[in-house]
Backbone bond lengths (Angstrom), bond angles and torsions (degrees), N, CA, C in turn:
res aa  C-N    CA-C-N  psi(-1)  N-CA   C-N-CA  omega(-1)  CA-C   N-CA-C  phi
1 M - - - 1.472 - - 1.527 109.44 -
2 S 1.323 115.08 132.18 1.464 118.88 -177.58 1.519 111.39 -76.09
3 H 1.315 116.02 156.67 1.459 122.63 177.24 1.523 108.16 -132.02
4 P 1.303 121.84 111.29 1.460 125.09 0.40 1.530 112.37 -71.33
5 L 1.325 115.48 166.53 1.452 121.55 -178.59 1.522 110.74 -65.86
6 A 1.321 116.67 135.23 1.456 122.08 176.66 1.526 108.96 -85.86
7 V 1.325 116.26 120.92 1.469 122.49 -173.68 1.522 110.27 -120.53
8 A 1.334 116.16 137.94 1.467 122.23 171.72 1.513 108.57 -112.06
9 A 1.314 116.84 140.90 1.466 122.52 176.48 1.521 108.39 -94.35
10 L 1.319 116.59 121.44 1.460 121.89 -177.27 1.521 110.04 -105.92
11 G 1.316 116.27 107.56 1.454 121.97 176.08 1.518 112.83 90.96
12 F 1.330 115.75 131.13 1.461 120.74 174.24 1.528 110.17 -120.56
13 W 1.333 115.14 33.39 1.464 121.31 176.47 1.520 110.56 -70.21
14 H 1.323 117.28 -42.49 1.462 122.30 -172.47 1.527 111.02 -82.47
15 V 1.330 115.63 148.53 1.470 119.98 -179.03 1.527 112.20 -66.13
16 H 1.326 117.87 -19.63 1.469 119.79 179.48 1.529 112.66 -91.43
17 A 1.322 118.05 1.95 1.463 120.19 -178.51 1.524 111.36 -56.47
18 G 1.321 116.29 -46.55 1.454 120.19 179.20 1.516 112.97 -63.66
19 D 1.336 116.53 -33.91 1.466 120.04 178.84 1.525 110.59 -62.85
20 Y 1.339 117.24 -45.87 1.460 120.29 -177.49 1.522 111.03 -72.28
21 A 1.327 116.81 -35.43 1.473 119.32 175.48 1.521 110.12 -62.29
22 R 1.333 116.34 -40.44 1.463 120.73 179.58 1.533 110.71 -66.25
23 V 1.333 116.04 -40.82 1.460 119.52 177.56 1.529 109.95 -61.92
24 A 1.343 116.25 -42.07 1.466 119.55 179.42 1.526 111.53 -62.54
25 Q 1.339 117.15 -32.32 1.465 121.19 176.99 1.523 112.06 -73.60
26 E 1.324 116.11 -37.11 1.462 120.29 -171.05 1.526 114.43 -95.40
27 H 1.334 118.07 -21.47 1.461 120.52 -178.62 1.530 109.50 -66.40
28 P 1.331 118.03 136.11 1.467 119.80 -177.95 1.522 113.85 -65.09
29 G 1.332 116.71 -17.77 1.462 119.27 -177.75 1.510 114.72 -99.43
30 T 1.334 118.45 1.35 1.462 120.77 -177.21 1.521 110.59 -139.49
31 T 1.323 115.17 161.38 1.455 121.60 171.73 1.524 108.55 -141.62
32 L 1.304 117.03 136.13 1.460 122.23 179.10 1.522 108.85 -83.01
33 V 1.337 116.85 124.83 1.462 119.63 -174.40 1.521 113.56 -116.34
34 A 1.337 118.07 -21.61 1.463 119.43 -176.27 1.516 110.25 -162.86
35 I 1.336 114.94 162.96 1.464 122.78 177.17 1.526 108.83 -134.16
36 W 1.298 115.94 137.81 1.469 123.51 171.13 1.515 108.68 -125.32
37 D 1.326 116.65 146.37 1.461 121.91 173.38 1.521 108.01 -149.83
38 D 1.337 116.39 144.24 1.460 118.77 177.17 1.527 111.70 -72.52
39 D 1.328 116.86 -9.65 1.457 123.11 169.90 1.533 106.52 -106.88
40 P 1.334 118.37 99.43 1.470 120.73 -174.54 1.520 114.20 -56.18
41 E 1.330 117.24 -37.91 1.462 119.36 179.94 1.521 110.75 -63.65
42 R 1.322 115.93 -44.94 1.464 120.28 178.60 1.521 110.70 -64.68
43 G 1.328 115.99 -39.71 1.459 119.92 -179.78 1.518 112.87 -66.73
44 R 1.318 116.68 -42.68 1.472 119.58 178.96 1.522 111.43 -64.92
45 E 1.328 116.05 -38.31 1.462 119.76 177.98 1.522 110.76 -62.51
46 A 1.339 116.61 -42.46 1.465 120.54 178.86 1.528 110.74 -66.45
47 A 1.327 116.90 -42.07 1.459 120.35 -178.92 1.530 111.10 -63.49
48 E 1.322 116.08 -38.91 1.461 119.64 177.32 1.522 110.83 -64.82
49 K 1.329 115.88 -40.90 1.466 120.34 -179.83 1.523 111.51 -61.81
50 F 1.338 116.46 -40.37 1.465 120.16 -175.89 1.530 112.64 -94.77
51 G 1.322 116.28 -2.20 1.456 119.53 175.84 1.514 114.80 68.59
52 V 1.346 116.13 34.72 1.463 120.31 179.01 1.525 109.34 -127.25
53 E 1.301 115.53 174.60 1.461 121.98 -177.62 1.529 111.46 -74.07
54 F 1.335 116.99 139.04 1.459 121.10 168.16 1.524 108.27 -96.45
55 V 1.327 115.92 129.89 1.462 121.58 179.31 1.522 107.98 -116.62
56 A 1.310 117.13 119.65 1.468 121.31 -175.39 1.524 112.88 -78.94
57 D 1.334 117.13 -26.00 1.463 122.18 -175.72 1.530 109.17 -101.70
58 L 1.324 116.20 109.79 1.469 120.37 -176.91 1.520 111.59 -62.75
59 D 1.332 117.54 -43.80 1.458 119.66 -178.34 1.523 111.54 -64.26
60 E 1.323 117.14 -37.12 1.463 120.57 177.82 1.524 110.65 -64.31
61 L 1.328 116.31 -40.56 1.455 120.40 178.77 1.525 111.19 -65.57
62 L 1.329 116.31 -46.05 1.465 120.14 -177.94 1.526 112.34 -67.78
63 A 1.316 117.29 -22.46 1.468 120.61 -179.56 1.520 112.77 -79.68
64 R 1.308 118.67 -7.44 1.459 121.46 -177.02 1.534 111.28 -69.80
65 D 1.325 115.99 126.49 1.463 120.68 -179.30 1.524 111.73 -64.54
66 G 1.326 117.00 -30.48 1.459 119.86 -177.25 1.504 114.80 -79.88
67 L 1.331 117.47 -3.76 1.458 121.19 179.24 1.518 109.52 -93.32
68 D 1.327 116.14 124.25 1.465 120.45 -177.72 1.523 113.55 -95.32
69 A 1.343 116.94 -35.10 1.456 118.55 -166.20 1.527 110.02 -156.74
70 V 1.348 114.91 165.99 1.465 120.41 180.00 1.525 109.70 -139.79
71 T 1.333 114.54 150.32 1.456 120.53 165.39 1.517 107.22 -104.41
72 V 1.331 117.05 142.19 1.462 121.45 -175.80 1.523 109.76 -118.77
73 T 1.331 115.43 113.73 1.461 121.54 177.47 1.529 109.20 -134.78
74 T 1.313 115.03 43.80 1.460 122.08 173.56 1.526 108.94 -76.43
75 S 1.331 116.25 178.83 1.463 119.26 169.26 1.523 108.27 -62.33
76 T 1.321 116.40 152.72 1.462 120.91 -174.05 1.516 112.29 -59.28
77 D 1.325 117.32 -35.50 1.464 120.25 -177.64 1.526 112.56 -67.83
78 R 1.334 118.88 -15.33 1.467 122.15 -179.83 1.522 113.18 -96.10
79 H 1.336 116.89 -4.17 1.461 119.55 -175.52 1.527 113.03 -55.15
80 R 1.322 117.16 -50.42 1.466 119.21 -174.93 1.521 110.84 -58.75
81 D 1.316 117.42 -50.87 1.457 121.35 -176.63 1.527 111.57 -61.32
82 V 1.333 116.59 -50.97 1.461 120.50 -175.22 1.525 111.28 -67.76
83 I 1.322 117.51 -43.71 1.462 120.06 -178.85 1.526 111.35 -66.61
84 L 1.330 117.44 -41.63 1.467 119.80 178.30 1.524 110.97 -62.69
85 R 1.323 118.02 -39.27 1.468 120.79 178.50 1.526 110.75 -65.70
86 A 1.326 116.51 -38.17 1.462 119.39 177.73 1.528 111.16 -66.88
87 I 1.328 116.29 -43.32 1.465 120.23 179.02 1.529 110.52 -62.58
88 A 1.342 116.64 -43.54 1.465 120.98 -179.85 1.524 111.27 -60.93
89 A 1.335 115.75 -29.21 1.466 120.60 178.44 1.526 112.12 -85.70
90 G 1.330 117.08 1.24 1.458 120.94 177.89 1.512 114.79 79.47
91 K 1.340 116.74 21.80 1.462 120.43 -179.06 1.528 110.42 -97.30
92 H 1.311 115.91 139.57 1.457 121.83 174.83 1.527 109.19 -72.58
93 V 1.341 116.41 148.54 1.466 120.32 -170.63 1.524 111.72 -129.09
94 F 1.335 114.76 126.60 1.466 122.21 168.22 1.519 106.17 -114.12
95 T 1.330 117.76 123.13 1.454 119.71 -172.34 1.520 113.62 -129.19
96 E 1.314 114.27 150.39 1.462 121.68 172.37 1.526 108.64 -66.49
97 K 1.333 116.49 151.93 1.456 120.60 172.22 1.530 108.79 -80.95
98 V 1.360 118.60 159.86 1.437 125.63 -10.44 1.526 109.16 -71.75
99 L 1.345 115.18 157.42 1.454 119.39 -178.40 1.516 111.37 -58.38
100 A 1.321 117.52 -43.85 1.460 122.02 -179.42 1.523 109.09 -156.73
101 P 1.337 117.36 159.69 1.470 120.57 -177.32 1.522 114.48 -71.19
102 T 1.343 118.03 -24.66 1.458 120.72 -178.31 1.521 110.75 -124.55
103 V 1.325 115.29 159.55 1.457 120.89 178.75 1.522 110.38 -63.34
104 E 1.326 115.99 -41.94 1.462 120.53 -177.72 1.524 110.88 -63.56
105 E 1.325 116.89 -41.18 1.461 120.12 179.94 1.526 111.47 -67.87
106 A 1.318 116.57 -40.35 1.463 120.00 178.73 1.526 110.73 -61.96
107 D 1.328 116.42 -45.76 1.468 120.55 177.31 1.531 110.65 -60.27
108 E 1.338 115.75 -41.09 1.462 120.73 -179.47 1.523 111.63 -61.87
109 L 1.327 116.95 -42.04 1.463 120.38 -178.32 1.524 111.50 -65.94
110 V 1.323 116.93 -44.15 1.463 119.81 179.76 1.525 110.28 -64.72
111 A 1.341 116.94 -42.43 1.468 120.45 179.10 1.527 110.67 -63.20
112 A 1.324 116.75 -39.42 1.467 120.43 -179.95 1.524 111.24 -65.81
113 A 1.331 116.48 -42.18 1.465 120.21 178.52 1.529 110.81 -64.00
114 D 1.312 116.36 -42.57 1.464 120.16 178.63 1.532 110.64 -61.21
115 A 1.348 116.14 -44.81 1.463 120.36 -177.59 1.524 111.64 -66.17
116 A 1.337 116.04 -34.50 1.465 120.16 -178.39 1.525 112.85 -84.53
117 G 1.332 116.78 -12.32 1.458 120.10 -179.44 1.514 113.78 72.21
118 V 1.346 116.60 28.97 1.462 120.01 177.20 1.527 109.25 -106.88
119 S 1.312 115.20 156.36 1.462 120.82 -178.82 1.516 109.55 -85.28
120 L 1.330 115.69 127.38 1.463 123.11 175.62 1.519 107.91 -121.92
121 V 1.332 116.01 123.47 1.464 121.48 178.31 1.529 107.97 -135.21
122 V 1.328 115.69 138.95 1.460 122.10 -178.96 1.525 109.10 -106.42
123 S 1.313 116.55 139.93 1.466 120.70 -179.82 1.522 110.21 -73.50
124 L 1.321 115.55 99.64 1.468 123.15 175.55 1.531 106.35 -124.49
125 P 1.321 117.90 70.23 1.473 121.44 -163.37 1.516 115.30 -62.24
126 R 1.324 118.25 -32.03 1.465 118.94 -173.41 1.524 112.90 -74.40
127 L 1.315 117.51 -11.11 1.461 120.04 171.84 1.522 111.39 -66.19
128 Y 1.323 117.15 -23.62 1.462 121.99 -172.90 1.526 112.46 -102.65
129 H 1.327 117.66 -0.55 1.455 120.73 -176.90 1.526 111.85 -78.71
130 G 1.327 115.27 153.81 1.459 120.40 -176.88 1.514 114.18 -62.81
131 Y 1.339 117.80 -37.88 1.463 119.00 -179.40 1.527 111.03 -64.21
132 T 1.345 117.12 -32.61 1.461 119.53 177.51 1.522 110.31 -65.61
133 A 1.323 116.32 -43.57 1.465 119.89 177.26 1.520 110.74 -62.39
134 G 1.339 117.37 -40.68 1.461 120.79 178.96 1.513 111.89 -63.15
135 I 1.317 117.39 -41.87 1.467 121.08 178.52 1.521 110.62 -65.96
136 E 1.324 117.00 -40.84 1.463 119.61 178.30 1.526 111.56 -62.22
137 E 1.325 116.75 -37.45 1.467 119.60 177.56 1.521 110.96 -60.67
138 V 1.336 116.81 -42.62 1.463 121.23 179.26 1.527 110.28 -64.31
139 L 1.323 116.98 -44.79 1.463 120.76 -179.55 1.524 110.99 -64.68
140 D 1.332 117.07 -43.64 1.464 120.54 -178.19 1.530 111.64 -66.04
141 A 1.338 116.30 -29.89 1.465 119.87 178.89 1.520 112.39 -77.67
142 G 1.323 117.71 -11.47 1.461 121.03 -179.46 1.514 113.94 75.30
143 T 1.324 117.14 16.18 1.464 121.45 -175.43 1.523 112.28 -61.75
144 L 1.322 117.25 -32.92 1.471 120.49 -179.27 1.514 112.94 -88.69
145 G 1.325 117.24 -1.67 1.457 119.69 -172.75 1.522 108.89 77.21
146 D 1.326 116.45 -147.29 1.466 120.13 176.63 1.524 109.23 -81.33
147 L 1.320 116.75 129.13 1.456 120.54 179.48 1.525 109.59 -68.81
148 A 1.326 116.05 120.57 1.462 120.80 -178.34 1.520 112.64 -102.91
149 Y 1.332 116.62 -31.05 1.460 120.57 -171.98 1.520 109.82 -151.84
150 S 1.310 115.72 141.83 1.451 120.60 173.36 1.519 109.27 -138.33
151 R 1.318 114.97 151.51 1.462 121.15 174.47 1.528 107.50 -142.48
152 V 1.321 115.71 123.21 1.457 121.30 177.92 1.528 107.39 -126.33
153 R 1.304 115.58 122.90 1.462 121.19 -173.47 1.522 109.92 -127.84
154 L 1.345 115.71 134.36 1.461 121.76 177.05 1.525 108.46 -136.55
155 A 1.326 116.10 125.07 1.469 120.15 -176.24 1.519 110.22 -144.27
156 H 1.338 115.34 148.66 1.467 120.60 170.31 1.526 108.92 -146.46
157 D 1.324 115.79 179.29 1.470 120.66 -173.70 1.524 112.52 -107.28
158 G 1.336 117.05 27.51 1.450 121.65 -172.03 1.508 115.98 -52.89
159 W 1.323 116.67 -37.66 1.466 119.02 -177.21 1.527 113.91 -97.33
160 I 1.303 116.84 -1.48 1.470 117.34 171.38 1.526 110.58 -107.82
161 A 1.329 116.32 -23.98 1.468 119.84 175.67 1.527 111.72 -90.31
162 G 1.344 116.67 -14.61 1.452 120.59 173.49 1.505 116.87 88.42
163 W 1.335 118.88 9.99 1.466 119.07 -177.69 1.531 113.35 -94.80
164 L 1.333 117.84 -15.29 1.465 120.18 177.39 1.525 108.56 -87.22
165 P 1.339 118.30 123.45 1.468 120.39 -175.33 1.530 112.93 -59.47
166 D 1.332 115.34 147.22 1.461 120.47 178.67 1.521 112.21 -60.94
167 R 1.340 117.55 -26.81 1.466 119.77 -177.96 1.525 112.28 -61.47
168 F 1.342 117.25 -21.14 1.462 119.98 175.78 1.528 111.42 -67.71
169 G 1.325 116.69 -11.24 1.457 121.14 178.15 1.512 113.88 -102.43
170 H 1.340 117.25 5.73 1.457 120.80 178.37 1.531 108.78 -90.05
171 P 1.320 119.18 109.68 1.472 120.70 -172.29 1.519 114.28 -60.88
172 A 1.326 118.03 -32.43 1.465 119.29 -178.97 1.525 111.76 -66.39
173 E 1.331 117.60 -32.97 1.456 121.57 -179.12 1.524 112.13 -91.21
174 A 1.330 115.86 -46.58 1.469 120.88 -173.42 1.522 112.81 -84.33
175 I 1.332 117.30 -18.32 1.456 125.65 -178.50 1.527 111.70 73.57
176 G 1.303 117.84 -40.43 1.466 122.64 177.87 1.512 109.41 -152.57
177 G 1.325 116.43 -172.27 1.453 120.90 -176.47 1.507 113.26 -110.03
178 A 1.339 115.33 -124.40 1.461 121.29 -173.51 1.522 112.63 -56.78
179 L 1.321 117.03 -41.15 1.460 119.82 -177.02 1.524 111.24 -71.32
180 T 1.329 117.27 -43.37 1.458 121.03 -176.90 1.522 111.76 -65.13
181 D 1.318 117.57 -32.50 1.460 119.80 179.89 1.526 111.30 -98.15
182 L 1.313 116.67 -78.30 1.467 120.44 -174.71 1.527 112.03 -65.74
183 G 1.329 116.84 -36.23 1.461 120.47 -176.43 1.509 114.86 -69.42
184 C 1.341 116.35 -8.84 1.469 118.62 176.99 1.523 111.38 -57.95
185 H 1.331 116.73 -40.15 1.465 119.84 -176.39 1.531 111.98 -64.72
186 P 1.333 119.80 -50.94 1.462 118.96 174.28 1.524 113.10 -59.93
187 A 1.333 117.36 -31.51 1.465 119.81 -178.47 1.518 111.58 -66.53
188 Y 1.339 117.46 -51.71 1.464 117.40 -176.92 1.521 111.69 -71.29
189 L 1.343 118.18 -28.82 1.463 119.28 175.00 1.523 110.85 -68.00
190 T 1.323 117.48 -38.01 1.470 120.79 178.47 1.521 110.35 -60.32
191 R 1.312 117.09 -47.07 1.470 120.19 178.43 1.523 110.63 -62.97
192 L 1.318 117.61 -40.74 1.461 120.98 179.24 1.523 111.08 -60.03
193 F 1.327 116.81 -47.11 1.456 120.21 -176.03 1.531 111.91 -66.75
194 H 1.331 116.86 -34.47 1.465 119.88 -179.17 1.522 112.55 -85.27
195 R 1.325 116.15 -8.67 1.469 121.74 174.67 1.530 112.86 56.82
196 S 1.321 117.33 29.78 1.460 119.75 -178.90 1.522 110.19 -162.75
197 E 1.321 115.42 170.36 1.461 121.00 178.42 1.535 109.90 -83.81
198 P 1.322 117.99 140.52 1.465 119.37 175.74 1.522 111.26 -68.11
199 L 1.328 115.44 142.57 1.456 120.25 179.16 1.525 111.69 -83.56
200 R 1.328 116.25 -39.63 1.461 122.14 -179.59 1.519 109.12 -144.81
201 I 1.318 115.36 149.07 1.458 121.97 179.41 1.518 109.88 -129.99
202 N 1.327 115.43 133.08 1.460 121.88 179.30 1.521 108.54 -127.59
203 A 1.334 117.09 121.37 1.459 120.92 -172.91 1.523 111.76 -121.06
204 T 1.322 114.51 142.80 1.462 121.83 171.74 1.513 108.55 -122.53
205 Y 1.335 116.73 121.57 1.453 122.64 179.52 1.524 109.97 -114.83
206 A 1.323 116.49 148.62 1.464 121.65 176.42 1.519 109.01 -146.78
207 S 1.330 115.57 162.37 1.462 120.39 -179.69 1.516 109.60 -133.88
208 L 1.333 115.91 104.49 1.461 120.60 176.15 1.522 111.45 -73.55
209 T 1.337 116.74 -29.97 1.462 120.72 -175.67 1.520 113.08 -90.35
210 G 1.327 117.39 -4.65 1.448 120.77 178.58 1.510 115.02 80.60
211 R 1.329 118.56 10.23 1.458 121.07 178.04 1.527 110.70 -72.69
212 E 1.324 115.05 166.14 1.461 120.12 -178.58 1.525 112.43 -70.57
213 V 1.324 117.16 -23.16 1.458 120.97 178.34 1.528 109.31 -108.90
214 E 1.315 116.03 163.71 1.465 120.59 -176.48 1.520 111.51 -72.62
215 D 1.321 115.46 144.50 1.461 120.50 171.16 1.523 110.86 -114.44
216 N 1.311 116.80 0.91 1.461 123.98 -178.49 1.529 106.73 -143.98
217 A 1.319 118.08 124.76 1.463 119.79 -174.79 1.520 111.45 -145.23
218 V 1.326 115.26 138.22 1.463 122.51 173.18 1.527 107.84 -131.24
219 V 1.334 116.40 129.15 1.461 121.73 -178.19 1.524 109.29 -126.10
220 T 1.308 115.77 134.37 1.462 121.87 175.47 1.519 108.94 -111.83
221 A 1.320 115.90 126.06 1.460 121.40 178.76 1.522 109.50 -113.80
222 E 1.312 115.60 132.59 1.464 120.92 177.23 1.523 108.98 -100.02
223 F 1.330 115.60 129.44 1.453 121.31 178.06 1.527 109.64 -112.71
224 A 1.309 116.78 165.79 1.460 121.81 -179.39 1.523 110.38 -57.46
225 G 1.320 115.79 148.14 1.452 121.24 176.82 1.514 114.15 80.81
226 G 1.327 117.74 15.93 1.455 120.54 177.61 1.511 114.80 80.07
227 R 1.332 118.12 15.30 1.456 121.49 -179.64 1.527 110.41 -84.86
228 I 1.314 116.22 148.40 1.455 121.94 -176.58 1.523 110.10 -127.26
229 G 1.323 115.46 136.27 1.455 121.14 174.15 1.515 109.70 -124.32
230 V 1.316 117.37 128.66 1.461 122.42 178.12 1.526 107.90 -111.97
231 F 1.330 116.93 128.17 1.460 118.87 173.30 1.525 109.29 -129.75
232 E 1.342 114.17 140.31 1.456 121.39 -170.01 1.524 110.86 -133.18
233 A 1.334 115.15 152.91 1.462 120.89 175.45 1.513 109.01 -149.29
234 S 1.329 116.08 144.45 1.455 120.98 177.54 1.516 109.91 -148.36
235 L 1.338 115.56 141.31 1.461 122.46 176.68 1.523 111.10 -109.28
236 V 1.337 116.93 9.28 1.475 120.48 -172.82 1.524 112.22 -131.73
237 Q 1.320 116.24 28.10 1.458 118.99 -177.76 1.527 110.25 -127.82
238 G 1.301 115.03 128.28 1.456 119.83 178.50 1.518 110.00 -128.85
239 P 1.303 117.93 147.90 1.467 125.13 -4.66 1.527 111.97 -70.93
240 G 1.325 115.98 171.34 1.452 120.25 179.66 1.517 112.09 -61.73
241 D 1.325 115.65 156.29 1.462 119.99 -175.73 1.517 109.99 -146.39
242 F 1.325 116.90 134.75 1.452 122.76 170.63 1.518 106.98 -133.90
243 T 1.317 116.07 116.72 1.458 121.44 -174.31 1.517 110.35 -135.09
244 I 1.319 115.77 135.79 1.460 122.09 172.12 1.513 107.94 -122.54
245 E 1.319 116.18 130.61 1.461 121.39 176.57 1.522 108.72 -133.83
246 L 1.317 116.99 125.37 1.453 122.69 177.49 1.523 109.44 -123.03
247 R 1.316 115.57 135.33 1.460 121.57 178.38 1.515 109.25 -126.08
248 G 1.339 115.43 123.98 1.455 120.24 178.79 1.516 111.48 -118.10
249 T 1.307 115.84 -178.50 1.459 120.32 -178.50 1.524 112.48 -73.72
250 R 1.356 116.87 -13.42 1.460 118.81 -179.81 1.527 113.51 -128.36
251 G 1.328 117.54 3.46 1.459 117.45 -178.88 1.510 112.22 178.82
252 A 1.327 114.65 177.06 1.463 122.37 -178.25 1.514 109.60 -135.26
253 L 1.333 115.25 154.22 1.462 122.10 179.52 1.520 108.39 -139.16
254 S 1.323 115.89 145.95 1.463 119.70 174.77 1.516 109.85 -141.46
255 Y 1.338 114.46 152.95 1.456 120.46 174.24 1.519 108.21 -141.33
256 G 1.328 116.07 137.47 1.454 120.73 176.56 1.510 112.30 74.37
257 G 1.334 116.24 -156.56 1.453 120.42 -178.77 1.517 111.44 61.62
258 A 1.317 115.72 -155.48 1.463 120.81 -177.76 1.518 112.25 -65.72
259 G 1.342 116.56 -25.02 1.463 119.67 -177.53 1.510 114.13 -78.57
260 G 1.308 117.60 -12.46 1.461 119.58 177.98 1.509 113.32 88.37
261 G 1.333 117.67 -117.00 1.459 122.69 -171.91 1.507 114.04 -78.61
262 L 1.333 115.48 -148.30 1.458 123.00 -177.78 1.525 108.79 -91.97
263 R 1.343 116.08 121.70 1.461 120.59 -175.51 1.528 109.85 -134.14
264 I 1.338 115.38 153.80 1.453 120.96 -179.01 1.514 110.11 -139.77
265 D 1.323 116.91 148.14 1.462 123.11 176.07 1.521 107.96 -137.58
266 T 1.323 116.27 114.65 1.462 120.99 178.23 1.523 111.21 -111.79
267 G 1.332 115.94 25.16 1.455 120.52 175.74 1.502 114.49 115.51
268 D 1.330 117.10 -8.94 1.466 120.02 -178.51 1.524 111.48 -119.70
269 G 1.332 116.09 25.48 1.457 120.47 177.96 1.517 112.73 96.96
270 W 1.318 115.19 159.59 1.459 120.85 -178.00 1.529 111.03 -72.76
271 R 1.326 115.28 137.71 1.458 121.00 175.14 1.525 109.48 -138.67
272 E 1.322 114.42 152.45 1.461 120.90 -177.02 1.523 110.80 -80.62
273 L 1.327 115.72 141.67 1.456 121.84 173.71 1.532 109.43 -113.54
274 P 1.311 117.67 146.35 1.474 119.07 176.31 1.526 110.39 -68.49
275 V 1.312 116.28 144.17 1.462 121.46 177.28 1.525 108.60 -99.67
276 P 1.314 118.57 120.49 1.471 120.45 179.52 1.529 111.42 -61.75
277 D 1.307 115.47 161.88 1.455 120.56 175.30 1.529 110.04 -65.86
278 D 1.320 115.87 152.07 1.459 119.94 174.74 1.524 109.92 -62.48
279 K 1.318 115.91 147.06 1.457 121.13 171.85 1.533 108.85 -81.53
280 P 1.327 117.88 163.47 1.465 118.56 169.81 1.526 109.36 -53.67
281 G 1.327 117.21 138.48 1.456 121.20 -171.29 1.518 114.52 -79.24
282 A 1.333 114.75 -174.86 1.462 120.98 -176.93 1.525 111.66 -62.53
283 F 1.336 117.57 -38.35 1.462 120.10 178.77 1.525 110.08 -64.64
284 D 1.326 116.91 -41.18 1.472 120.69 176.85 1.522 110.59 -61.00
285 E 1.342 115.70 -42.67 1.463 118.84 179.12 1.526 110.66 -62.72
286 W 1.326 115.67 -40.68 1.470 120.48 179.41 1.525 110.84 -58.47
287 V 1.311 117.10 -49.17 1.468 121.23 -179.76 1.529 110.23 -60.98
288 Q 1.320 116.08 -42.58 1.463 119.84 179.90 1.519 111.40 -63.56
289 R 1.355 116.74 -43.11 1.463 120.20 -179.93 1.520 111.63 -64.91
290 I 1.319 117.38 -35.54 1.465 119.85 177.22 1.525 110.11 -60.84
291 H 1.322 116.37 -42.35 1.465 120.13 -176.80 1.529 112.81 -75.94
292 D 1.342 116.85 -38.42 1.476 117.44 -176.38 1.526 113.31 -94.00
293 G 1.332 116.68 -6.02 1.454 119.88 178.01 1.512 114.31 76.04
294 G 1.335 117.41 7.63 1.457 120.56 -179.62 1.517 112.19 -80.18
295 R 1.311 115.09 171.20 1.462 122.41 -179.16 1.522 108.64 -110.45
296 A 1.318 117.55 137.32 1.467 121.98 179.88 1.529 109.24 -81.80
297 D 1.330 115.27 71.10 1.466 120.96 -171.08 1.523 113.24 -57.01
298 A 1.331 117.43 -52.00 1.467 120.19 -176.31 1.524 110.75 -65.14
299 N 1.332 116.90 -41.71 1.454 120.58 179.48 1.525 110.78 -60.21
300 L 1.321 117.67 -47.14 1.455 121.00 -177.93 1.526 111.76 -69.79
301 D 1.321 117.01 -34.30 1.459 120.50 175.82 1.523 110.54 -60.85
302 H 1.330 116.20 -46.06 1.459 120.21 177.62 1.535 111.35 -66.67
303 A 1.324 117.16 -37.86 1.464 120.29 -178.47 1.520 111.39 -65.09
304 L 1.319 117.11 -42.41 1.462 120.26 178.55 1.527 111.11 -67.60
305 A 1.329 116.25 -42.35 1.462 119.86 177.82 1.524 111.20 -63.43
306 L 1.336 116.45 -37.05 1.457 120.64 178.67 1.523 110.65 -61.01
307 T 1.322 117.17 -45.27 1.467 119.16 177.99 1.523 110.51 -60.19
308 R 1.323 117.13 -42.51 1.473 119.26 178.69 1.523 111.27 -60.48
309 M 1.333 117.22 -40.78 1.464 120.80 -178.92 1.524 111.70 -69.60
310 V 1.327 117.16 -42.44 1.470 120.62 -179.32 1.518 110.62 -66.62
311 V 1.327 117.04 -43.21 1.469 120.50 178.38 1.526 110.13 -60.95
312 A 1.333 117.14 -42.60 1.462 120.55 179.09 1.521 111.57 -65.51
313 A 1.338 117.00 -40.63 1.464 120.58 179.32 1.522 110.89 -64.59
314 N 1.330 117.19 -44.38 1.461 120.33 179.38 1.527 111.12 -62.24
315 A 1.338 115.99 -40.31 1.459 119.65 178.33 1.522 111.16 -66.84
316 S 1.319 116.77 -40.41 1.461 120.87 179.09 1.522 111.53 -61.51
317 A 1.329 116.63 -45.97 1.462 120.38 -179.88 1.521 111.24 -63.92
318 A 1.332 116.86 -39.47 1.460 121.18 -178.09 1.523 112.32 -70.85
319 E 1.336 116.27 -34.54 1.454 120.67 -173.67 1.516 114.03 -101.71
320 G 1.333 117.01 -8.62 1.454 120.63 178.37 1.513 114.25 66.17
321 R 1.322 116.72 38.49 1.460 120.52 -179.71 1.524 109.38 -151.31
322 A 1.333 115.52 164.78 1.453 120.21 174.35 1.520 109.47 -72.96
323 V 1.337 116.15 141.41 1.460 121.63 -177.13 1.515 109.50 -124.92
324 T 1.319 116.15 137.99 1.460 121.50 174.81 1.523 108.88 -87.87
325 P 1.338 119.00 122.00 1.463 120.09 179.27 1.518 111.90 -61.08
326 A 1.320 116.59 154.74 1.453 121.74 178.15 1.516 110.68 -59.38
327 V 1.296 115.68 152.30 1.465 121.81 178.48 1.524 108.54 -76.20
328 P 1.349 117.98 137.17 1.468 119.83 177.51 1.527 111.44 -53.97
329 A 1.324 116.89 144.78 1.457 121.57 -176.22 1.529 112.12 -55.93
330 A 1.329 116.48 -37.37 1.471 120.41 -177.69 1.532 111.99 -65.82
331 A 1.331 116.88 -21.89 1.462 120.44 -176.96 1.524 112.39 -98.83
332 R 1.331 117.11 -2.34 1.465 119.42 -177.44 1.517 111.41 -78.19
């Protein structure tokens, strides 16, 4: 294994492709050596921008002994094929969410990585942010009592300001719209805060822009004990918004939105809480796992659960009914 790790960026379909390529260039433990894309024009443009080689043949690139790892930012529908080919070639994989379009494919990818002994990490950045750690501290201390309700909302103006590519609205490539992409973050945070799997999911999708996929989404998740989690995503609302609201039997907590930072009210009025520093991110964890041979257990657990939640939400919106998410593979 080379030091630093030699990384190739696979696919520049996703808007975060350049971000991960830049991280691979700047991280002290990695170096970006090549780019592949199923759209050669897009791939060559990216390779020129980053000053690295463009390789048109994916199998030829993956067969290189000097290549240690890949980042995957293809269209969502290509995740299974590209990631499996990388794993089969013995390359470590850092991938954009969602891990795969279906529960079965997501389970297959994790099982394949485990069997091959390669590191697989999914970009779930808000798990590593300081406000998430601060909220977990409050929940673990029992300050709010029993969590009864949560609401996590993430919105931006990508499709009204024109900066989000139209390809994000192509259902065959993107698999879904606002919820499948942007709504992933509120989804995995909702599960984290409730510390359990949702029992039922009910989704409402709408399209202000008239695209085939939703640009506005609200999902309600029911958890054991009568608890409710609401997670929302929108690509047509400006200015952007990220809000967390938790309500327990003994108090309330909020982050972001009009209130600003992290605040809590346990009956004597709202007060500010300090926000811890961010933890090393998912890419840092990936590099560390490659070197120490460990498995990113929590990351993969959240990634698999996220696919189950997104698949259930998409089915609920399409069928107009509440849907029970698939059972985790370990419990089948």
